[in-house]
Backbone as CSV, one residue per row, in Angstrom:
resi,resn,N_x,N_y,N_z,CA_x,CA_y,CA_z,C_x,C_y,C_z
1,MET,9.086,3.091,107.711,9.745,4.312,107.340,9.897,5.254,108.533
2,ILE,9.061,5.069,109.528,9.130,5.981,110.654,10.317,5.673,111.551
3,ALA,10.708,4.409,111.649,11.794,4.039,112.565,13.122,4.691,112.182
4,PRO,13.554,4.671,110.925,14.810,5.351,110.599,14.742,6.864,110.813
5,SER,13.597,7.455,110.531,13.455,8.898,110.746,13.539,9.247,112.220
6,ALA,12.862,8.466,113.044,12.890,8.724,114.482,14.289,8.468,115.049
7,LEU,14.960,7.438,114.573,16.325,7.164,115.027,17.258,8.302,114.632
8,SER,17.065,8.863,113.460,17.869,9.999,113.028,17.654,11.204,113.938
9,ILE,16.419,11.432,114.343,16.129,12.542,115.259,16.816,12.310,116.597
10,VAL,16.731,11.074,117.111,17.379,10.748,118.392,18.881,10.973,118.302
11,MET,19.495,10.517,117.228,20.948,10.659,117.089,21.361,12.122,116.947
12,ASN,20.570,12.922,116.250,20.885,14.343,116.121,20.704,15.093,117.437
13,LEU,19.690,14.714,118.203,19.435,15.393,119.475,20.537,15.136,120.500
14,PHE,21.118,13.930,120.491,22.073,13.553,121.528,23.500,13.403,121.007
15,SER,23.802,13.958,119.845,25.132,13.787,119.263,26.216,14.539,120.022
16,ALA,25.876,15.568,120.767,26.878,16.369,121.468,27.423,15.674,122.704
17,ASN,26.630,14.864,123.369,27.020,14.226,124.619,26.976,12.709,124.444
18,LYS,28.149,12.064,124.471,28.220,10.633,124.192,27.491,9.794,125.243
19,SER,27.578,10.154,126.524,26.903,9.357,127.543,25.382,9.474,127.421
20,GLU,24.914,10.666,127.078,23.481,10.848,126.860,23.017,10.087,125.609
21,MET,23.885,10.054,124.581,23.554,9.308,123.370,23.433,7.821,123.702
22,ASN,24.341,7.297,124.552,24.273,5.888,124.933,22.968,5.580,125.671
23,LYS,22.557,6.469,126.562,21.287,6.283,127.275,20.118,6.317,126.284
24,ALA,20.154,7.283,125.380,19.063,7.418,124.404,18.984,6.189,123.508
25,MET,20.118,5.657,123.099,20.118,4.459,122.254,19.626,3.242,123.032
26,GLY,19.948,3.179,124.323,19.431,2.095,125.158,17.923,2.149,125.281
27,ILE,17.404,3.346,125.483,15.948,3.514,125.562,15.313,3.195,124.217
28,TRP,15.976,3.634,123.152,15.480,3.353,121.794,15.416,1.849,121.553
29,GLY,16.470,1.134,121.962,16.496,-0.311,121.770,15.443,-1.030,122.595
30,ALA,15.132,-0.511,123.778,14.117,-1.135,124.628,12.707,-0.793,124.172
31,ALA,12.545,0.341,123.506,11.207,0.787,123.115,10.617,-0.069,121.999
32,ALA,11.436,-0.628,121.131,10.911,-1.408,120.009,10.163,-2.662,120.476
33,PRO,10.759,-3.513,121.313,9.985,-4.684,121.747,8.797,-4.324,122.640
34,VAL,8.946,-3.300,123.464,7.832,-2.880,124.316,6.688,-2.365,123.443
35,GLY,7.032,-1.565,122.431,6.005,-1.037,121.536,5.313,-2.129,120.744
36,GLY,6.080,-3.113,120.275,5.480,-4.222,119.537,4.531,-5.040,120.401
37,THR,4.959,-5.312,121.626,4.116,-6.076,122.542,2.863,-5.292,122.913
38,ALA,3.028,-4.016,123.228,1.872,-3.193,123.590,0.905,-3.054,122.415
39,GLY,1.452,-2.956,121.193,0.591,-2.824,120.019,-0.283,-4.040,119.802
40,VAL,0.306,-5.223,119.953,-0.475,-6.451,119.788,-1.523,-6.561,120.898
41,PHE,-1.114,-6.274,122.125,-2.028,-6.359,123.271,-3.176,-5.366,123.141
42,LEU,-2.844,-4.104,122.889,-3.891,-3.082,122.777,-4.764,-3.296,121.538
43,GLY,-4.165,-3.811,120.466,-4.958,-4.129,119.277,-6.009,-5.183,119.574
44,GLY,-5.632,-6.170,120.380,-6.599,-7.188,120.777,-7.709,-6.628,121.642
45,ILE,-7.340,-5.755,122.572,-8.351,-5.144,123.440,-9.308,-4.273,122.629
46,ILE,-8.758,-3.456,121.737,-9.603,-2.571,120.916,-10.542,-3.391,120.046
47,THR,-10.023,-4.475,119.461,-10.866,-5.305,118.599,-11.941,-6.024,119.398
48,ALA,-11.616,-6.453,120.604,-12.601,-7.169,121.430,-13.678,-6.223,121.950
49,TRP,-13.312,-5.032,122.360,-14.273,-4.121,122.975,-15.068,-3.323,121.949
50,PHE,-14.418,-2.948,120.853,-15.095,-2.123,119.860,-15.306,-2.947,118.593
51,ASP,-14.507,-2.701,117.579,-14.577,-3.457,116.335,-13.241,-3.261,115.624
52,TRP,-12.946,-4.067,114.626,-11.625,-4.010,114.005,-11.302,-2.689,113.318
53,PRO,-12.272,-1.922,112.743,-11.890,-0.641,112.135,-11.306,0.361,113.132
54,TRP,-11.625,0.202,114.410,-11.085,1.115,115.417,-9.582,0.974,115.570
55,VAL,-9.034,-0.156,115.160,-7.580,-0.332,115.219,-6.890,0.701,114.329
56,PHE,-7.508,1.032,113.209,-6.941,2.032,112.313,-7.241,3.452,112.795
57,LEU,-8.405,3.660,113.401,-8.816,4.995,113.811,-8.125,5.471,115.083
58,ILE,-7.575,4.564,115.870,-6.944,4.953,117.128,-5.704,5.810,116.889
59,ASN,-5.107,5.701,115.716,-3.906,6.473,115.414,-4.187,7.953,115.153
60,VAL,-5.418,8.296,114.841,-5.749,9.696,114.539,-5.545,10.600,115.755
61,PRO,-6.115,10.302,116.930,-5.859,11.195,118.069,-4.402,11.166,118.531
62,ILE,-3.757,10.027,118.396,-2.338,9.950,118.767,-1.511,10.842,117.838
63,GLY,-1.787,10.787,116.555,-1.075,11.627,115.595,-1.317,13.108,115.834
64,ILE,-2.532,13.469,116.166,-2.844,14.873,116.457,-2.092,15.331,117.701
65,ALA,-2.034,14.470,118.722,-1.300,14.823,119.945,0.190,14.984,119.670
66,VAL,0.755,14.110,118.865,2.179,14.211,118.528,2.452,15.499,117.758
67,LEU,1.610,15.822,116.795,1.793,17.060,116.031,1.653,18.289,116.914
68,ALA,0.745,18.244,117.871,0.544,19.399,118.743,1.690,19.578,119.729
69,LEU,2.254,18.482,120.229,3.295,18.566,121.256,4.718,18.659,120.696
70,SER,4.918,18.290,119.450,6.272,18.293,118.872,6.965,19.656,118.925
71,PRO,6.318,20.748,118.552,7.028,22.031,118.598,7.488,22.430,119.995
72,THR,6.767,22.014,121.022,7.162,22.399,122.377,8.171,21.439,122.984
73,LEU,8.133,20.171,122.605,9.016,19.181,123.218,10.349,19.002,122.492
74,LEU,10.347,19.215,121.185,11.582,19.038,120.416,12.304,20.375,120.275
75,PRO,13.624,20.370,120.440,14.362,21.635,120.287,14.411,22.061,118.824
76,LYS,14.624,23.364,118.640,14.743,23.891,117.280,16.004,23.336,116.638
77,GLY,15.905,22.958,115.402,17.042,22.429,114.672,17.723,23.510,113.854
78,VAL,18.845,23.150,113.278,19.587,24.062,112.419,19.158,23.796,110.983
79,ARG,18.741,24.834,110.313,18.352,24.668,108.907,19.586,24.541,108.045
80,ARG,19.569,23.555,107.190,20.671,23.346,106.254,20.167,23.564,104.849
81,LYS,21.006,24.192,104.063,20.637,24.384,102.665,20.943,23.101,101.909
82,GLY,20.104,22.785,100.993,20.294,21.589,100.189,19.209,21.512,99.131
83,SER,19.292,20.506,98.343,18.287,20.317,97.309,17.933,18.842,97.228
84,ILE,16.786,18.578,96.672,16.319,17.204,96.508,16.534,16.805,95.062
85,ASP,17.167,15.682,94.865,17.386,15.142,93.532,16.156,14.315,93.164
86,TYR,15.162,14.969,92.537,13.891,14.317,92.260,14.042,13.149,91.288
87,LEU,14.936,13.259,90.331,15.150,12.161,89.391,15.671,10.932,90.115
88,ARG,16.604,11.141,91.034,17.155,10.019,91.794,16.103,9.413,92.721
89,VAL,15.292,10.250,93.354,14.221,9.757,94.223,13.246,8.907,93.415
90,LEU,12.839,9.385,92.255,11.922,8.651,91.398,12.545,7.330,90.945
91,THR,13.813,7.364,90.559,14.499,6.160,90.098,14.596,5.118,91.209
92,ILE,14.951,5.543,92.407,15.069,4.597,93.518,13.698,4.055,93.906
93,THR,12.678,4.887,93.877,11.326,4.419,94.198,10.852,3.392,93.179
94,LEU,11.031,3.686,91.910,10.639,2.733,90.869,11.465,1.459,90.956
95,SER,12.740,1.596,91.267,13.608,0.433,91.392,13.174,-0.460,92.551
96,SER,12.796,0.162,93.659,12.318,-0.617,94.810,11.021,-1.345,94.459
97,GLY,10.122,-0.651,93.798,8.881,-1.284,93.369,9.120,-2.427,92.399
98,LEU,10.055,-2.231,91.487,10.404,-3.275,90.527,11.007,-4.487,91.228
99,LEU,11.850,-4.250,92.209,12.448,-5.345,92.968,11.373,-6.134,93.716
100,ILE,10.464,-5.428,94.372,9.385,-6.104,95.100,8.507,-6.892,94.133
101,TYR,8.171,-6.287,93.012,7.342,-6.968,92.016,8.033,-8.218,91.494
102,SER,9.323,-8.115,91.202,10.030,-9.273,90.649,10.129,-10.403,91.669
103,ILE,10.299,-10.078,92.941,10.378,-11.126,93.962,9.004,-11.756,94.196
104,VAL,7.948,-10.943,94.221,6.604,-11.465,94.463,6.146,-12.366,93.317
105,THR,6.422,-11.979,92.086,5.973,-12.772,90.943,6.921,-13.909,90.592
106,ALA,8.089,-13.957,91.214,9.050,-15.021,90.897,8.525,-16.389,91.296
107,ASN,7.746,-16.472,92.339,7.202,-17.759,92.768,6.250,-18.324,91.723
108,GLU,5.474,-17.437,91.101,4.516,-17.869,90.086,5.197,-18.135,88.746
109,LYS,6.061,-17.223,88.325,6.704,-17.325,87.009,7.911,-18.262,87.025
110,GLY,8.521,-18.411,88.203,9.735,-19.215,88.308,10.950,-18.315,88.440
111,TRP,11.866,-18.701,89.319,13.051,-17.877,89.575,13.986,-17.821,88.378
112,SER,13.927,-18.820,87.521,14.814,-18.812,86.346,14.082,-18.363,85.083
113,SER,12.852,-17.853,85.226,12.119,-17.377,84.057,12.765,-16.101,83.511
114,ILE,12.504,-15.842,82.255,13.091,-14.671,81.599,12.628,-13.388,82.287
115,GLN,11.349,-13.316,82.648,10.824,-12.123,83.300,11.554,-11.847,84.609
116,THR,11.710,-12.865,85.438,12.360,-12.675,86.736,13.818,-12.292,86.570
117,VAL,14.514,-12.955,85.675,15.938,-12.667,85.460,16.128,-11.250,84.937
118,ILE,15.297,-10.823,83.994,15.424,-9.477,83.431,15.109,-8.412,84.491
119,LEU,14.039,-8.627,85.257,13.672,-7.639,86.281,14.735,-7.532,87.374
120,LEU,15.242,-8.660,87.845,16.278,-8.622,88.872,17.586,-8.043,88.327
121,SER,17.897,-8.336,87.071,19.110,-7.779,86.455,18.990,-6.271,86.279
122,ALA,17.806,-5.810,85.887,17.599,-4.368,85.734,17.783,-3.660,87.069
123,ASN,17.370,-4.297,88.124,17.548,-3.729,89.446,19.012,-3.706,89.841
124,ALA,19.729,-4.740,89.497,21.137,-4.838,89.891,22.002,-3.803,89.185
125,ILE,21.663,-3.451,87.948,22.504,-2.505,87.201,22.002,-1.072,87.270
126,ASN,20.947,-0.832,88.024,20.397,0.519,88.166,21.432,1.413,88.851
127,PRO,21.894,2.454,88.190,22.956,3.284,88.783,22.502,4.069,90.008
128,ALA,21.230,4.418,90.104,20.772,5.206,91.248,20.722,4.386,92.525
129,SER,20.340,3.113,92.406,20.213,2.306,93.613,21.535,1.683,94.030
130,SER,22.493,1.614,93.133,23.761,0.986,93.485,24.894,2.002,93.654
131,SER,24.585,3.281,93.562,25.615,4.309,93.654,26.156,4.431,95.082
132,LEU,27.448,4.666,95.207,28.059,4.874,96.507,28.037,6.336,96.902
133,HIS,27.573,7.192,95.998,27.544,8.616,96.243,26.358,8.958,97.138
134,ASN,26.610,9.670,98.230,25.530,10.121,99.110,25.107,11.523,98.718
135,THR,23.804,11.732,98.624,23.324,13.073,98.286,23.331,13.981,99.502
136,ILE,23.291,13.410,100.709,23.347,14.190,101.947,24.561,13.722,102.727
137,PRO,25.439,14.636,103.134,26.595,14.195,103.913,26.168,13.546,105.230
138,LEU,26.788,12.425,105.566,26.420,11.696,106.767,27.189,12.141,107.993
139,THR,28.127,13.054,107.857,28.901,13.520,109.009,28.536,14.920,109.380
């Protein structure tokens, strides 16, 4: 969930200058494999030197540093008025959970079982998850 949010921030920050946006997207594209490789490498080092629970605890100081430095490093944004459609958020969340549940249990119950067919069909006809209407303008 963090990757789309961070990509949105990058695109908003550099939307005014196309050449700067191209550089930012290049750095963004290079950061994913570097981050994945560094995460596996550092995870191994942390587990070897300390213990496996430290792999989870290492994110606490990093998160605190990011929260402390964000107001100074990120420019102020423009506040937009809007509202959150809580019913739609709840419907999409439940629909996603239902889809995951139906796929996970399909191996046990069978892909052609009544349970799997009904759950997948309910997901397919859900108006909130299949709507073409955007609640936030993308332009």
